[in-house]
C-alpha positions as CSV (number, residue, x, y, z in Angstrom):
1,M,174.4,70.9,46.8
2,K,177.9,71.9,47.6
3,T,178.0,75.2,45.7
4,I,174.8,76.9,46.9
5,Y,175.4,80.2,48.6
6,K,173.1,80.9,51.5
7,G,171.1,84.1,51.3
8,D,171.2,84.2,47.4
9,T,167.6,83.8,46.4
10,R,168.4,82.6,42.8
11,Y,170.6,79.7,44.2
12,E,168.0,78.9,46.8
13,K,165.3,78.7,44.2
14,V,167.3,76.3,42.0
15,Y,168.2,74.2,45.1
16,E,164.5,74.0,46.1
17,Q,163.5,72.9,42.5
18,M,166.3,70.2,42.7
19,Q,165.0,68.9,46.0
20,L,161.4,68.9,44.7
21,L,162.3,66.9,41.6
22,G,164.8,64.5,43.4
23,I,167.8,65.8,41.5
24,R,171.1,65.3,43.5
25,D,174.4,67.1,43.2
26,V,177.0,64.3,42.7
27,S,180.0,66.5,42.1
28,T,183.3,65.3,43.4
29,E,185.6,67.6,45.4
30,R,187.9,67.9,42.4
31,Q,185.0,68.9,40.1
32,V,183.9,71.5,42.7
33,R,187.4,73.0,42.8
34,N,187.4,73.2,39.0
35,G,184.0,75.0,39.0
36,T,182.0,72.0,37.7
37,I,178.6,70.9,39.1
38,V,177.2,67.5,38.2
39,W,173.5,66.7,38.7
40,R,172.1,63.2,38.8
41,L,168.5,62.9,37.8
42,P,166.1,60.4,39.6
43,M,165.7,58.4,36.4
44,K,167.8,56.0,34.3
45,G,168.6,56.2,30.6
46,R,169.8,53.7,28.1
47,G,172.1,51.1,29.5
48,N,170.3,51.3,32.9
49,T,172.7,54.1,34.0
50,H,171.6,57.3,35.8
51,I,171.2,60.4,33.7
52,E,173.6,63.2,34.6
53,Y,174.1,66.8,33.5
54,A,177.1,69.0,34.3
55,A,177.7,72.8,34.2
56,F,181.3,73.7,33.6
57,A,183.2,76.9,34.6
58,S,184.1,77.3,31.0
59,G,180.5,78.2,30.2
60,Y,179.4,74.9,28.8
61,V,176.4,72.8,29.9
62,R,176.5,69.2,28.9
63,N,174.9,65.8,29.2
64,Q,177.4,63.5,30.8
65,G,177.2,60.7,28.2
66,N,175.0,58.4,30.2
67,Q,172.5,57.8,27.4
68,C,175.0,57.2,24.7
69,H,178.7,56.8,24.3
70,S,179.6,60.5,24.4
71,N,178.4,63.7,26.1
72,W,177.0,66.6,24.2
73,Q,176.6,70.3,24.7
74,I,173.2,71.6,25.4
75,N,174.1,75.3,25.1
76,K,172.2,77.3,22.5
77,C,173.9,77.7,19.1
78,E,174.4,80.6,16.8
79,M,175.7,80.6,13.2
80,G,179.0,82.2,12.5
81,K,181.7,82.6,9.7
82,R,185.3,81.5,9.8
83,E,188.1,81.8,7.3
84,Y,190.9,79.4,6.4
85,K,193.9,80.8,4.6
86,F,195.7,78.3,2.3
87,P,199.5,78.5,1.9
88,N,199.0,79.7,-1.7
89,G,197.2,82.8,-0.4
90,K,193.6,81.7,-1.2
91,V,191.1,82.3,1.5
92,Y,188.2,79.9,2.1
93,E,185.3,81.2,4.1
94,Y,182.8,78.7,5.7
95,D,179.8,78.6,8.0
96,T,180.1,77.3,11.5
97,K,177.8,76.6,14.3
98,E,179.1,78.0,17.6
99,R,177.8,77.4,21.1
100,I,176.8,80.4,23.2
101,L,178.7,80.1,26.4
102,I,177.0,81.0,29.8
103,P,179.8,82.6,31.9
104,I,177.8,83.1,35.2
105,E,177.4,80.0,37.3
106,I,173.8,80.7,38.5
107,D,172.7,81.4,34.9
108,R,174.2,78.0,33.8
109,L,172.4,76.3,36.7
110,E,169.0,77.9,35.8
111,Y,169.5,77.1,32.1
112,M,170.3,73.5,32.9
113,M,167.3,73.2,35.2
114,K,165.0,74.5,32.5
115,Y,166.5,72.1,30.0
116,V,166.3,69.1,32.3
117,I,162.7,69.8,33.2
118,K,161.6,70.3,29.6
119,N,163.7,67.5,28.0
120,E,163.9,64.9,30.6
121,F,161.1,65.1,33.2
122,I,158.3,66.1,30.8
123,K,159.4,63.9,27.8
124,R,160.4,60.9,29.9
125,A,157.7,61.0,32.5
126,N,156.9,57.3,32.0
127,M,160.5,56.2,32.7
128,L,160.8,57.6,36.2
129,Y,161.5,55.1,39.0
130,T,160.2,57.4,41.7
131,D,156.5,57.7,42.8
132,F,155.9,60.2,39.9
133,V,153.2,59.1,37.4
134,P,151.9,60.8,34.3
135,K,148.8,62.9,34.8
136,W,146.6,60.6,32.7
137,Q,147.6,57.6,34.8
138,Y,147.0,59.5,38.0
139,E,143.5,60.7,36.8
140,Q,142.6,57.2,35.8
141,K,143.5,55.8,39.2
142,C,141.6,58.7,40.9
143,N,138.5,57.9,38.9
144,E,138.7,54.3,40.2
145,C,138.9,55.4,43.8
146,E,135.8,55.8,45.9
147,N,136.4,59.3,47.2
148,N,138.2,60.6,44.1
149,R,140.7,62.8,46.1
150,R,143.3,64.8,44.2
151,A,146.9,65.7,45.2
152,P,148.0,69.3,44.7
153,E,149.5,70.2,41.3
154,V,152.7,72.1,40.9
155,D,152.9,74.5,37.9
156,I,156.4,75.2,36.4
157,I,156.8,77.9,33.8
158,I,159.7,77.6,31.4
159,D,160.2,80.3,28.8
160,G,156.5,81.3,29.0
161,Q,155.2,77.7,28.6
162,R,153.3,76.3,31.6
163,Y,153.8,72.7,32.6
164,S,151.9,70.9,35.4
165,V,153.7,68.4,37.5
166,I,151.6,66.3,39.9
């Protein structure tokens, strides 16, 4: 990853998680200069293209449109109110849904990592083309083995919810 700062434990932790899960930084030099970081996941989405997420210096975190025709923001939302003033003086007030921007880079990376683990790795475990297999398939294979050995499990806690990755 091109933007990791040595000695900063939060960056090193995110980088370690990326390596563990096989996530690669595929940012171009221009994107890095603009403050954008693009992550490529070790799985493919619709259209047999790699799934990518990006964190932008503007505070947005987005899917890069690899699963459909356009990218979308994954930032949390909050409801707000806006007003539109007509030329005749009448004011129209309406509800809006506004994204909550994440101004600090490491906070964007941590948020994106949590989102990706929860919404891609856990929900799409059967679609990975790496050696990763869902726990039920692994246990079924272990039961068929003579010695019934088990690999160590890795527990990841996201927003207080524990997930086991084997």
